[in-house]
N, C-alpha and C positions, 0 to 999 in steps of 0.2 A: 192165722184168724186176728180178725182184726178190733182193736178196744174199743169198748163203748165210749163215747164223746158224755162223758159226766156231767161235762160244763155246759155245753147244748141241752141236754136234757134238762138243767135244772133252771136255767133260762126261759126255757116253754114253760116249764112245769108255773113260773111267777105268774107268766103271762094267763094263764087259763085258757089258751088256744087251742083247741084240735090239733094234729097234724095238717090236717085239709086247710085251715085257716091259715095255717102258717105260711102253706104252699100257697096259697092265692094271695096274699100279701107279696111274698116272694115274684110273683110274677108280675102283681100290678106294680110295685116298685123300679125291676127290671125295666117296662116297659115306660116308664115315668125318665129312669135312665138313657135311655137308646136302643135297649136291649131286648128287643119283644120275639128273638128268639131262645131268647132263657126260657125254660119247661121245668114246672115242679109240680108235682102230687105229692097224696101223702104216702104216696110209696118212695118217694125220694126223698122225705124227710124222717121216716125210717129207716132208710141206708144212711143218710147223717147222722140218724142219733144213736146208729149201730157202727160209726167209726167210719165213715166213707167221708173225704173228703171231695168238695164238690170243686168244680171247674172255675174258673174267674170268669165272672165278676159275683158270683152266686156269696164269697164268702161278705163281700163287701155288702154287696143286697142284705144281707140277713145282718148285718151289724147296723146298718140304717132303720131295718124295720125294729129290730128292737130296741133302739135307741130312740126313735118316735114316739113309741109305744112310754118307754120309762122317764123319757123327759132329760137325760144325760148320755153322755156317748159312752157306748157300749162300742169297742176293739175286735176283730178278729179275732184276736191273741186271748181275749177274756172268754170267746164262743169255742176257744177250744181249735181252733183251726192256726197252729203253727208251722205252716208251710214255707217254702220259701217264697212267699210272696213278702214277710216282712222284711228279709233280708234283699230282697228286690228292689223294693221299695223304699230301702234307706239308704239308695245308691240314685234316688232319683234328685233331681234339685227343683221341686215343684215351683209352677206360679202360683201356686193356691197357698194362703197362710194356715191356713185349718188341716191341708192336707201334711203342712210339714210337722204342724203342732202333731198329728195324731204317727208320722212316719217315727217321731223321735222318739214318743212315748213308748212304742211300739219295740222298738229297738230298746232301749232301758231296761223293758222289763224282760223282754226276751234275753238279753245281757245278763241280768243276776240271776235269772233261773237257767242260767247254764245250756239251750239250748242247743244241739246237734247243728243244728240246722246253720247256726249263726258261728258255731266255734268252730266248725267247719267251712265257713265260705271266707275266699280266697279274695286276691287284689285284682281289681278287674281295671284296664290300662284304660280303656277306652271312656270309663265313668272319670278319671282322675282329671283333663283338661275341659272337659264341657262347663263342669259349675265355674270354671275360671270365668268361663266367657259370656253365661248366664250371669252373673253376679255382677258384672261391668256391664251389662245392658239393660238389666231388666227394673223397674220401678214397679214396685207392688202395693194395691192400695185395699187391697181387702182385709174388712174386719173381722175380731175374733170371734167366738160364741158369748152370745149375755149369756150373763152370771153375776156372781157375788164380785162390786168391785176389788180391784188389785191396788193397794195403796203403796206410794212410795218408801212405806218403813217395811213393805213386806218385802220389795225388791231390796232393801239396806240390809235384809239378816242375810237373803240370797249371796249376795254380795263380798258379806262377812268370812263367809264360810269359806270362798273360793281359796283364797291368800293359807288357809290352815291344809284346804288338800294338795296346795300348787307343792306348799314346804312339804308336806310327806312324799309328793312326786321326787323331787328335786334330794333329800338326803335319802329317802328308803327305795327311792327305782318304783316304773308304774305298776307293777304288780304286785305291791305291798297296799295299795287304797282303793285300788279302783272299783271293786266292787261294793267297799263300801259308799263312795262317791256315787255310783251308779244308785245304791237302794235309796242316799239322798235327794237323788233328782227326781228319783221314782215317785218318791213318796211326798217332797215339798215342794219340789221345780214346776215340774212337768204340768202338774193339774193347775197351776196358776196359770200359765200358758194358754187353757181353754176357758179364763173368764174375763168377765170384761174389762178394758183400764179404759183410761183417759188417752189421750195421744204420747203425753209424756212420761205416765208411767207404763207404757206400751212400750217405748225406745227401750228405758232404763231395762224394764223387765227383759225383753230380750238379746237387749247388751248382754243382762248376767246371768242368762240363757247358754249363749254363744260362748259366755268364755267355761262356761263349767263343761258345755258339752265338749268345746275344743279339749279341753283336759283331761276328761272322758277318752277322745278317742288319740290324744299324745299318751296316757296312759297303758291301752290297749296297742301302740304303736310298739312302745318301750317292752310290751311284753312278750311280744312276738305277734301278738292276732293282730294280724293286718288286716284282714276282710273285716272285722269289728272298727276296727282303728277308721278304715277309710270312710264307713259310714260312717259315722260319728263327725266325724269331718265335716263329709258334704254336707250333713243337717246339721252343723256350728255354723258354715257358712254362709246358708241359708238366714241362719238366724241373727247374723250380724249384719246380711242387709237390711233383712228387716227393724234391725235396732238404729239403722242411718249413721252407722260407725264401720265408713271405711276403713279407717285404718285397723279394727280389730277384723277386717274381712281379711286383710292382705297376711298380718298375722297366722291367719286359718291358711292362708294360700300360700306361704313360708313349712308350716305343718307339712302340707301335701306336695309340696317341692322334696322335701327331706324324706320322705315317705317313697318317693317315686323313683329319688337316685338311688339310695337304701336299695330297692327292690329289683336294681337294675335296667330301669327305663330314664337315664339320663334326659333327654333330651324332654321329654314332660317334663320331668324338676325343674328344665331350664327356665321350659316356656310358665311352667306357675309362677316360678320365682317372680320372672320379669313382669307379670300381670299383674303380680302384687306393688312391683317396684312404678308400674303405670297409674295404678289408684294412689298410691301415697302421693303421687307428685301432683295430682288435683288437689293436695289438701297443705293449709295452710291455718297453723304452722304444721310439718310431716313428723313423725313420728321416730325420730334418728335412729332411736333402737332396733326399732321394727326395721327401720330401711338396711341398718347395719345389719342386719340377721338375713334381709333377703339377698343383698348383696353376697356375702357369704356363704349360704347356701347356694347361689348361685353359680359362683365359684365351686366348691364341691360337684355340682353336675357338668361345668363345662370341663375338669380336670378329669373326670372319668369319659368328656367328650376328648379328649387328648389336647383339647384346643390348650396350650400352654400360655400364650397371651393372654388371651381373654379371661382365663382363669385367674392369672398375675394380677391383672388389671382388677377384676372383680375383689382381688385381697385387698387390695390398693383401696378402693373405693367405700370398702366398708368400714376399713379405721380410720378414713374421713372420718365417715358419718357418725363413728362410736366415739371419738374425741368431741364430736360437737353434744353430745345425749348431757340432756342435765336430768338427773335422776328425780327430780323433786315433781317434774313435771310428764314425767312418762305411768303408762298406766299399770297396776298393779301385777298385768300377764304379763308387761313385758320385762319385770326386775332379773328374769334367770338369763337376759340379754344383754352380759356383763364377759370382763375381759376372760374370764375361767372357761367359758362358753366359746365366744367367738375365736380367741388363740388357740384352742382344742379344735374348731374347726376349720382355721387356717392351717393346722399342723398337718388334718388330714388331709385339704385338697395340695398341698405341697407334696404328701404322703404318693399321694396317685398320682403328681407328674413326677416322681423321679427325682425331687430333689431335697438328698437328705439332710442340706442343712439347716435350710429353711424350713422345713420340716420337723428340725430337732428344736432349732430355735422357740418355734411357737406352742412346743408339744410344752417347754421347758417354763414357759409362761405359763400357760395355763394350768400345769400341776401345781405351782408355786400358789398360785390364786387360788384352788380346789383345794389346796390344803391349808390354807387359812381359814377357811370355812367350811373346810372339814364336809365337802362336796364327793363322796368316795367314788360315785356314777362317777363324775367326769373325769375324775381324778386316775380312773380304771383306763378309761379310755384315750385320754393322753395319754398315760402310759404306753396303751398299747401300741399307739402312735409311734412314740418316741422309739420301744425296743423296733419296729419296723425298721425305721430309720437306722438303727445301729447295724441290724442283717444285712441293710443294701450296704452299708459301708464295711460286713463281714468283719463287725466285733460282735463274736456269740456272745462273749464273758459280757461284756455293756446290755445287748439284748437280754441274755438270761436276766440280769439284775433286774431290770424293768419288766419283762414278764412277771417276773414271780411278783413283783410289786402288783402287776395288774389283776391278779388273781386274789391278790392278800385283800384288794380294794373291792375286787365282784363280789367276793365273799359277805359282804358288808350290807348288797344291796339286793333286791328283786327285779334283773335288769336282764333283760335276752338280748340286749344288746352289748350287754358287757361278756354274756358267754360265747356269743358270736364274736368278739375282740379277739377273744382267748381262741376261742377256733382257728381264727384267723393267723396268728401267730403259729400257730400248730403247723399251719400249712407251710407257713413262710420258713420255718424251720428246716423243711424235709431234707434242701440238697445240704443241710448239713447232718444228713446218716443219723449214724450209731452214737454221734458224739453223747459222754456223758449227762454234760450238760443239760440238750437236746432232752435223753432219756429223764432225764428230772423235771424237765418242765412238764412233757407229758404225762406224768404220774400225778403231779400237780393238778393239772390239766384234768386230768381222767376224773378224780374228787372231786375237783368242782363241779361238771358236769352230770356226776353222778348225785 
């Protein structure tokens, strides 16, 4: 039995239209959009009100009809059509700024409300590389919708919030503050994108929104919600383009590369990291922190592909770029790209290459820096890399000690990546059979997972 669409019923009641009048307007607007085949009558409207979901493009046409009547944007989500169209639309790197604003706004609302179609969405490999190509090639000019003028002071308030949420992610994990950030974006940031701006304010606003949207994607990624994360990252990349900030776009590509490699698509990860480096090469001066990150992530992908020399070269290039970083000139979003992070990534690169000695060297460097900063998530992941290197050297006692430290640190954050690192160690300990240290670790891991 269908659930009546009370939202659509309420919108129709506010207009004062009959069902037949709404149907007439839908037919007329659909024809204007180039869809003369769309049919709607009073019976169609009755079925929609009773809970039937009309086929595309009818939900979008309905949203446009109501928007024109009320004088402000009404989305399909607000009309009660929370179908797969929102999840699908947020995978698209749109040429239209207005469509991008609608896509990221609907994505944010669906995320906060924990809509089933979004939480169940999966990572789409085909959608991973295309946006990087479009970002590099497209230049877009469409203006935003008219409305109240947004001032630079509004943008400054948004940017000031970024640091607080980024710190929350770094020290508490992506699962800690993401829904609070999504709620903040829905309430304060996405509405600003719909309002009028001068060019300088528009660029600054899109930059701030891209930073925050990226952080939403990164938090979802760290929390294991990869379908949601991918959609946020694609929309962040589009907003970064609108901001005319190629370094920020390259940073988003780094996140996309990291995710692709983690999910078993290292070739796509390599391409995304290279696309980011190509973009940075056009900037003077380029962000050395971002460049270092892109080289590190390219190394991670190359290691998964088994390209040992190329991966080792990428690590060397990453270290070279890192040595040239001037923190005072780097944007706030690059603050996490530091020795704790980079050495941790290099440790995992050499782990995947089977170079136990190098992996342990970089892991210990990362652990030292992470400990001094009290960064439990990074410390846990680097302890896991160290434990893996000990296991490859058949030193179970040292591996157990590092693995227990991994669990202890993982308990301090909400991060699925930490849980996955622990599960990876469980798999790596299988060859050691029923040894008491293995049993002890497995029991600790079971408690953590529970």
